[in-house]
C-alpha positions in Angstrom: 4.2 17.6 -12.0 6.4 15.5 -9.7 4.4 12.9 -7.7 5.3 14.4 -4.3 8.5 16.3 -4.0 9.9 17.5 -0.8 13.5 17.2 0.2 14.0 15.3 3.4 16.5 16.5 6.0 18.0 13.1 6.5 20.4 14.2 9.2 22.4 11.1 10.2 20.0 8.7 8.5 22.2 8.3 5.4 25.5 7.5 7.0 25.8 4.3 5.1 29.3 3.4 6.2 32.1 1.9 4.2 32.0 4.5 1.4 35.5 5.2 0.1 37.1 2.7 2.4 39.9 0.4 1.4 39.1 -3.3 0.9 41.1 -4.2 4.0 39.4 -1.6 6.2 37.5 -3.2 9.0 34.6 -0.7 8.5 34.4 -1.7 4.8 34.3 -5.4 5.8 31.5 -4.6 8.2 29.5 -2.8 5.6 29.5 -6.0 3.5 27.9 -8.0 6.3 24.8 -6.0 7.0 21.9 -7.8 8.6 18.7 -8.3 6.5 17.1 -5.4 8.4 20.1 -3.1 7.7 20.0 -3.9 4.0 16.3 -3.0 3.8 16.8 0.2 5.8 19.7 1.3 3.6 17.8 0.5 0.4 14.7 2.5 1.5 16.9 5.4 2.5 18.5 5.5 -0.9 15.1 5.3 -2.6 13.8 8.1 -0.5 16.8 10.3 -1.4 16.2 9.6 -5.1 12.5 10.3 -4.8 13.2 13.8 -3.3 15.1 14.9 -6.4 13.1 16.2 -9.4 13.8 14.6 -12.8 13.6 17.3 -15.5 13.8 14.7 -18.2 10.2 13.7 -17.5 9.0 17.0 -19.0 7.1 17.8 -21.1 4.3 15.4 -20.4 2.9 13.1 -23.1 -0.7 13.4 -24.3 -3.1 11.1 -22.6 -6.4 10.1 -24.2 -8.9 7.5 -22.9 -10.8 5.4 -25.4 -10.1 2.7 -27.9 -6.7 1.2 -28.8 -4.4 3.6 -30.5 -3.8 2.9 -34.2 -0.5 1.3 -34.9 0.0 -0.1 -31.5 0.1 -3.8 -32.4 2.5 -5.6 -30.0 0.4 -6.7 -27.0 1.5 -8.0 -23.6 -1.4 -9.5 -21.6 -1.5 -9.7 -17.8 -3.9 -12.6 -17.7 -5.2 -15.2 -20.2 -7.9 -17.9 -19.8 -8.3 -17.1 -16.1 -4.7 -17.3 -15.1 -1.8 -14.8 -14.7 0.7 -14.7 -17.5 3.9 -15.7 -15.7 6.1 -14.1 -18.3 4.2 -10.7 -18.3 6.7 -7.8 -18.0 4.9 -6.1 -15.1 5.4 -5.4 -11.4 2.2 -5.5 -9.4 2.2 -3.2 -6.4 -0.4 -2.6 -3.7 -2.1 -5.9 -3.4 -2.2 -9.6 -4.4 -3.0 -10.1 -8.1 -6.5 -11.6 -8.5 -8.0 -12.6 -11.8 -11.4 -11.0 -12.7 -13.5 -11.9 -15.7 -10.7 -14.0 -17.1 -8.5 -11.2 -18.5 -8.3 -8.5 -15.8 -6.2 -8.3 -12.7 -7.5 -6.8 -9.5 -5.4 -6.2 -6.4 -7.1 -7.0 -3.0 -5.1 -5.6 -0.1 -7.1 -6.8 2.9 -9.5 -9.5 4.0 -12.5 -7.8 5.6 -14.8 -10.7 6.3 -15.7 -14.2 5.0 -18.0 -13.0 2.2 -17.9 -9.2 1.6 -15.4 -6.9 -0.1 -15.2 -4.8 -3.3 -13.0 -7.4 -5.0 -15.1 -10.4 -3.9 -14.6 -13.3 -1.6 -14.2 -11.2 1.5 -11.3 -9.2 0.0 -10.9 -5.4 -0.5 -8.8 -3.4 -2.9 -7.4 0.0 -1.9 -4.8 1.7 -4.0 -2.6 -0.2 -6.4 -0.1 0.3 -9.2 1.2 -1.7 -12.1 4.7 -0.7 -13.3 6.5 -1.5 -16.5 9.4 -0.2 -18.6 9.2 0.5 -22.3 11.0 2.5 -25.0 7.9 2.8 -27.3 6.7 6.3 -28.2 3.1 5.0 -28.2 1.7 3.1 -25.3 -1.8 1.9 -24.8 -2.7 0.5 -21.3 -5.8 -1.7 -21.0 -7.9 -1.1 -17.9 -11.4 -2.1 -16.6 -13.9 0.7 -17.4 -15.9 2.5 -14.8 -13.1 3.3 -12.4 -10.6 6.1 -11.9 -6.9 5.9 -12.9 -3.8 8.0 -13.1 -0.6 7.6 -15.0 3.0 8.2 -13.8 6.0 8.4 -16.1 9.4 8.2 -14.4 7.7 8.7 -11.0 6.0 11.9 -12.2 2.2 12.1 -12.6 1.1 13.0 -16.1 -1.8 14.7 -14.3 -3.0 14.6 -10.7 -6.5 14.6 -12.2 -7.9 11.1 -12.6 -8.9 9.7 -16.0 -11.2 6.9 -17.1 -14.8 6.8 -18.2 -17.0 6.4 -15.2 -20.2 4.5 -15.6 -19.0 2.6 -18.6 -17.6 -0.9 -18.0 -15.6 -3.2 -20.2 -12.1 -2.7 -21.7 -10.8 0.8 -22.0 -7.4 2.1 -23.0 -5.3 4.8 -21.5 -3.3 5.9 -24.6 0.0 7.7 -24.1 1.7 9.5 -27.0 5.3 10.6 -26.4 5.9 11.9 -30.0 6.2 15.5 -28.8 7.5 14.6 -25.4 10.9 13.0 -26.0 9.9 10.4 -28.5 11.2 6.9 -28.2 13.4 6.2 -25.2 13.3 4.0 -22.1 10.8 5.1 -19.4 9.2 3.6 -16.4 5.4 3.8 -16.7 2.9 3.2 -13.8 -0.8 2.9 -14.0 -2.5 3.8 -10.7 -5.9 2.4 -9.9 -8.1 1.9 -6.8 -10.5 -0.5 -5.2 -12.1 -2.9 -7.8 -10.5 -1.3 -10.8 -8.5 -3.7 -13.0 -5.6 -3.9 -15.4 -5.5 -6.1 -18.5 -2.2 -5.4 -20.2 -0.3 -3.0 -22.5 0.3 -2.6 -26.2 3.2 -0.8 -27.9 4.4 0.1 -31.3 6.2 -2.6 -33.4 9.9 -3.1 -32.8 9.8 -1.7 -29.3 10.0 -3.6 -26.1 8.4 -3.9 -22.7 10.2 -5.2 -19.6 9.7 -5.3 -15.9 11.2 -2.7 -13.5 13.6 -3.9 -10.8 12.1 -5.2 -7.5 11.7 -2.7 -4.7 11.3 -3.4 -0.9 7.7 -4.3 0.0 5.8 -2.5 2.8 2.5 -3.6 4.2 0.7 -0.9 6.1 -1.9 -2.4 8.4 -4.7 0.0 9.5 -8.2 1.3 9.5 -10.1 3.8 7.3 -7.3 6.3 7.6 -5.2 3.7 5.8 -7.7 3.2 3.0 -7.7 6.9 2.2 -11.1 7.8 3.5 -11.5 11.6 3.2 -9.3 11.9 0.2 -10.8 12.8 -3.2 -9.0 9.7 -4.7 -7.5 6.7 -2.9 -4.1 7.6 -4.5 -4.1 10.8 -2.5 -4.3 8.7 0.7 -1.6 8.8 3.3 -0.3 5.3 2.7 0.4 6.0 -1.0 1.8 9.4 -0.2 4.2 7.9 2.3 5.2 5.3 -0.3 6.0 8.1 -2.7 8.1 10.0 -0.2 10.0 6.8 0.6 10.5 6.0 -3.1 8.8 2.6 -2.5 6.4 1.6 -5.2 5.3 -1.6 -3.6 3.4 -0.4 -0.5 0.1 -2.1 0.4 -2.6 -0.1 2.1 -4.0 -3.1 4.1 -6.8 -1.2 5.8 -10.4 -1.9 6.8 -12.6 0.9 8.1 -13.9 0.7 11.7 -11.3 -1.9 12.8 -8.5 -1.9 15.3 -6.3 -4.2 17.4 -9.5 -5.4 19.2 -12.5 -3.7 17.7 -14.3 -4.4 14.4 -17.8 -3.9 13.1 -20.2 -6.8 13.1 -19.0 -9.6 10.7 -15.8 -7.6 9.9 -12.3 -8.8 10.9 -10.0 -6.9 13.3 -6.2 -6.8 12.9 -5.5 -10.1 14.5 -8.2 -11.9 12.5 -6.6 -10.9 9.2 -3.0 -11.7 10.2 -2.4 -13.6 7.0 -2.9 -10.4 5.0 0.7 -9.6 5.7 2.3 -12.7 7.1 1.8 -14.6 3.9 3.0 -11.8 1.6 6.7 -11.7 2.3 7.0 -8.0 3.3 10.3 -6.4 4.2 8.6 -3.9 6.5 5.2 -4.0 8.3 3.7 -0.8 9.6 0.8 -0.8 12.1 -1.4 2.2 12.8 -4.4 1.3 15.0 -6.1 2.2 18.2 -8.4 5.0 17.0 -11.4 2.6 16.8 -10.4 0.7 19.9 -11.7 1.3 23.4 -9.4 2.7 26.0 -9.5 -0.3 28.2 -7.3 -3.2 29.5 -7.8 -5.3 26.4 -5.8 -3.0 24.1 -2.2 -3.5 25.3 -2.3 -7.3 25.4 -3.9 -7.4 22.0 -1.1 -5.3 20.5 1.5 -7.5 22.1 -0.2 -10.7 20.9 -0.4 -9.3 17.3 3.3 -8.4 17.3 4.3 -11.8 18.6 2.2 -13.6 16.0 3.7 -11.4 13.2 7.2 -12.0 14.4 6.7 -15.8 14.5 5.6 -15.7 10.9 8.1 -13.0 9.7 11.4 -13.5 11.6 13.3 -10.9 9.5 10.8 -8.2 8.8 11.1 -4.7 10.3 8.0 -3.8 12.3 7.1 -0.2 12.8 4.3 0.5 15.2 2.7 4.0 15.0 0.6 5.6 17.6 -3.0 6.7 17.5 -4.7 9.1 15.0 -6.4 12.2 16.2 -9.5 13.7 14.5 -11.0 17.0 15.6 -10.6 15.9 19.2 -6.9 16.5 19.0 -4.7 14.4 21.3 -7.2 14.2 24.1 -7.0 12.0 27.2 -8.3 8.9 25.5 -6.0 9.2 22.5 -3.0 9.8 24.8 -3.9 6.8 27.0 -4.4 4.4 24.1 -1.1 5.5 22.5 0.7 4.9 25.8 -0.8 1.4 25.9 0.4 0.7 22.4 3.9 2.0 23.3 3.9 -0.2 26.4 3.1 -3.2 24.3 6.1 -2.5 22.0 8.3 -2.1 25.1 7.1 -5.4 26.5 7.7 -7.0 23.1 11.3 -6.1 23.5 12.1 -7.0 19.9 15.4 -5.9 18.3 13.8 -5.2 14.9 10.6 -3.4 16.1 10.3 0.3 16.7 7.5 2.4 18.2 6.7 5.7 16.5 4.7 8.2 18.6 2.1 10.5 17.0 0.0 12.0 19.7 2.9 11.8 22.3 5.7 12.7 19.9 8.5 14.5 21.7 8.5 17.3 19.1 4.7 17.7 19.5 1.6 15.9 18.4 1.1 15.4 14.7 -2.4 16.8 14.8 -3.5 19.4 17.3 -6.6 21.4 18.1 -10.3 20.7 17.9 -11.3 22.5 14.6 -11.9 21.0 11.2 -12.4 22.0 7.6 -15.4 24.4 7.5 -15.3 25.1 11.2 -11.8 26.4 12.1 -11.3 27.6 15.6 -7.6 28.6 15.7 -6.6 25.9 18.1 -4.3 23.8 15.9 -3.6 22.3 12.5 -6.7 20.1 12.7 -8.4 23.1 11.0 -6.6 22.0 7.8 -5.9 18.4 8.4 -9.4 17.1 9.4 -12.4 16.9 7.1 -16.0 17.9 7.7 -16.7 14.5 9.2 -14.4 15.6 12.1 -12.5 12.3 11.9 -10.8 11.6 8.6 -8.1 13.7 6.9 -8.7 16.0 4.0 -6.5 15.7 0.9 -4.1 18.1 2.6 -4.3 16.0 5.8 -3.5 12.8 4.0 -0.5 14.5 2.3 0.7 15.9 5.6 0.3 12.7 7.5 1.9 10.7 4.7 4.9 12.9 4.9 5.1 12.5 8.7 4.8 8.7 8.4 7.6 8.6 5.8 9.9 10.9 7.7 9.3 9.0 11.0 10.0 5.7 9.2 13.3 7.0 7.8 14.3 8.2 11.3 13.5 4.7 12.6 15.3 2.9 9.8 18.3 5.1 10.5 18.7 3.3 13.9 19.3 -0.1 12.2 
């Protein structure tokens, strides 16, 4: 099963320029002098196009068994040793900043929620993460921290959308892949997907086979609230940020969200967006996406708070593309408060007047609000798509809602990137 396959109608967005031009053609010369923002935009567009095409070579799926190390898998590559990351480890870490746990595991905090709290300790919180590697081995054993849910992708295709891992049992577990009857030995890209405080320890393969790191991808940090963390989804990997990353073909997308927060608002002893600025300004992202306002009051503090955050972000990240989304709608639909807050955020982006920043409307989109109506799952009333998109808590998306919103986020991002 492909991770998330839906062909984009990229009308106009993929006019890359310079293709088929002679070396002395002025247009060809211009194509070689793209700005940093244009280079990132073109790269993401190409990745999104690739992600929309099914790869039949990935079928049939390998067998996947959770348990002890597979017999005969003797060549080990550790992620951490003696409390430190192994610098030569052939892995790409996506979705957070690697943090050593219990000496040999790597966790991936994505947001700083306070000075002391967090599921990964020290005030940090993990959301959804992936570790990617390439190998030609027909047998692959991936070491993970027991007690958490995981999924495996092979060549960008889920082996199964159902999570694996033995819940309630800690310590080292192995996710064992056997490709003997699924193409045998050949190069593949393998990703292990985990969430929250789950951890990765390394990989073991059969003798004479190799493991190497995949190429770097653009890095996106998505700054948000509980919508961003995947609340409402049956697994964090079904959350809208990870879905958007899959549609964009970007593995390294960070769901830097904290529930109950906004540009101004935060629960007691929890940081708002501005207070956790370093969660993205110190991580060298190519693109920063913001989606807040749902938890903020509709008052005079919102617009200047958004403007201040954008200015602080730009001062630290002079070359990053900033995409500022509007306001989520729960079962209220785009009511007066949602519309007013989205207009304030839009006004802040306009006042920012930054060449490499774009505002993306959701409630006030010219082609209609992304979520409409006042129904929700279990209590549909025929007034709009919130009947399907919004869960029984009347706020957060369902699995379908996360998938739908992730698609809209990605498509809107591609449209915005097409303007660079």
